[in-house]
N, C-alpha and C positions, 0 to 999 in steps of 0.2 A: 543634704543640701536641697533647697527648693529648685523646682524645674522651671527653666526659662526658655520659651520657644518664640522664634521670630516667624510669624505667619504672614505670608504675602498673598495679595489678591490684586489682579489686574482689573481696574474699574474704569471703563471708558478710556479717558486720555491720561490716566495716572496710575500709580501703584500704591496700594494701601498696605501699610506695614503695621500689623497688630502684635502686641506683646501678650502672650499667654503665660501667665505667671501665677504660681501657687504659693508665693511667699508673702511677707508683710508688705503693705503699701509703701511706696517710696517715690520721690520726685528727683528731678535733676539728673536723669539717666541719659545715656548717649546712644545715638543711632548712627551707624557707619554704613557707607555704600561705596562700591567700586564698579568699574567697567574696564574691559581690557584696553580700550583705546582712549580712555580719559584719565587725566592726572597721572600719566605714566603707569597706569594699572594699579595705583595705590588706593587704599581705602581713605575716604574723606569723611569728616564729621559733619553730618547734616543738622543735627540738633543735640544740645546737651540739656534739654528741658523736657525730655520724655517722662511722662508720669506712669507709674505702675500702681494700679488700684489694690492689687493683692486680693486676699480672701476675706469673706465676711466672718465676723466674730460675734459671739454672744456677749451678754453683760459682764461676764467674768473674763473676757478676752480670749476665750478658746474659739477655734475655728468652727463654723457651722458646717455640717456634713450633709451630703445628699444620701439617697437611699442605698447607694453603693459604698458609702463610707468615704467618699472623696470630698475635699474642701469645696465649698461653694465660692466661686469667684465673683468679685464685685464687678458691676458694670460701670464703665467710665469712658467718656469720649477721649480722655487723655491716653487711653490704651493704644490709640492708632495715630499714625503719622501718614499724611498724604503727600507723596512725592510726585510733583509735576515736571521736574527738571530732567525728564527721561526721554531719550530719542526713540523713535518708532522702531520696532523689531530688533532691539538690541538687548542682550542679557545684562541685567544689573544684579549684583550680589549685595546682601545686607546682613548685618548682625547687630544685636542689641547688647549693650554693656551696662551693668549696674555700677554706678559711679562709686557707691560707698564700699563695695566689696571687690569690684573688678570682675565679678562673674559675668561670663558672656554666653550668649546663645550660639547654637550652631549657625553656620552660614547658609542662607537660603537665596535662591535666584528666581527672578521673574522678568517678564517683558510685557510691553503693550504694543498694540498695532493701531496706529492712527489711520483714519480713513480720509482725513483732510488736514490742512494746516491748523495749528493752534497757537495762539499768542497769549502770553500772560505776563503780568508784572510779578517780579520776584521779591521775596523776603527771605532773609537768613535767620531771623530772630523770633521764630514761632516754634512752639513745641508740638504743633499739630499739622503744619503744612508749610511748604515753601511757596505757596500760591498767595499772592496779594490781591489780584483781580485777573480774570481771564476771559477769553472769548474764542469760540471755535470759528474758524474761517472756512469759506467755501474752497473747493478743490480748484484753486486758480493757479495759473503759471506764475512764476516769479523769475526775476533776472538777478544774477549775482555778479557784482563787478568789484574787482580789486585793482588798486592803483597806488602809486606812491604819493604821499602828501606833497603838495606843491603850492607855490604862490607865484603870482604874476606881478612883477615890479618894473617900473619904468624909471631908470636912473636919470638924474639931471643931465641935460644936454645930450640925451640919447634919443634916437629916432625909433629904434626897435625895442620892444620890451625884453626883459630877461626873466626866464623861468627858473626858479630855484627849487630843487628837489630835496626832499627829506628822505633819510633811510627808513623812516617809519612807514609801514604799509597800512593803508586804510582799506576798509571794505564796506560795502553797503548793499542792502537788498531792497529792491522796489517791488511792491506787491499790490494787487488789486483784489478786492473781494466784494461780492454782491450779497446784500441782505434784504430779503423781502420785507415790506412794510409791516406785515403782521408779526414779525419776530422782533418786536421793539426791545425785548430784554437783551437780545444779542447785540443790538445797536448800543444800548446803554452799557453793556459789558465792555465793548470795544472802546467806547469813549472813556470809560473809567480807567482802562489801561493807559490811555494817552494822558489823561489829566493827572494821573498819579505821579508822573515825572520820574518814575522808578526805573531801575534796571529791568529790562524785559528779556523774555526767552521766546524765540520763534522756532517751532518745530514743524516738519512736514511729514508726509506719509512715506518718504523715501529714506528715512533714517537720519536726516540732517537736523542739527540743533545749533542755534546761534544765540549769543547773548549780545545785548546792546541797548541803545536808547532810540526811541521813536523820534524821527526828525519831521519831515513833511507829513502832514495828515490832513486829508480832505474828505468831506462827506458831500456827495452830489446826489440829490433826489432825481430819480429817473422813472417817472410813472409809478408802477407798483412796487418798485424796489429802490434801494439806495446803493450807490456805488462808493466804496471806500478805497482811496488810494493812500498808501503810506510808504515811508522808507525807514528802514532800520539801519542805524550806523553800528557796525559790528565793533565791539569793545572786548577787551580781556575782562573776565570775571572769575573770581575765585569762589566756588560754591562752598568750600569748606569753612567751618568756624575756626578750625585749628590753625 
């Protein structure tokens, strides 16, 4: 049986998962991930479109060998998946499954350490990353507020309003970040997250991770830098494809 290895590397604000595979090339393979305090500790399916390039072959279809007699592996960007939906300083475990045979790699673990907050728009339907657009934020304070959904109503012939509460709990995060003028690419990245109107993921250096949609978003020029104020409405989000 061919050998399948799940190789993990912490790269800045995400984890790179590379498949080391000495079998024939295949597509539509699965990548699974778990963390102790997420999704009840169960593995979730991050992608079912992972490609394995396999080994290089000659004109007759036989594998090409190196000087030690081992197969030469093909190079392909599809061999790696970049996972951005990971909280800081938390261990995540991964394994790769070949869809056609069910063969699975051993489980490997890795973590990242964020030095400041990071905001990105999320996608679930890519074979190479769950990042749609992202921007690193300065190490700014943020406030978290939870409250029950409510509405203010004034019934007919009533002097005082009536507040109706919902059993649904709502949460929001307000945050400010400063970006110097010379870092225009960071400004463009932050705007692209907002204009995507996609589900977003906000992480900080303290191990917190929230999903939601950007609400208020303001860009205020202040001399040599820009001040960005935004709010994230916290929503339930199922990261798994399954």
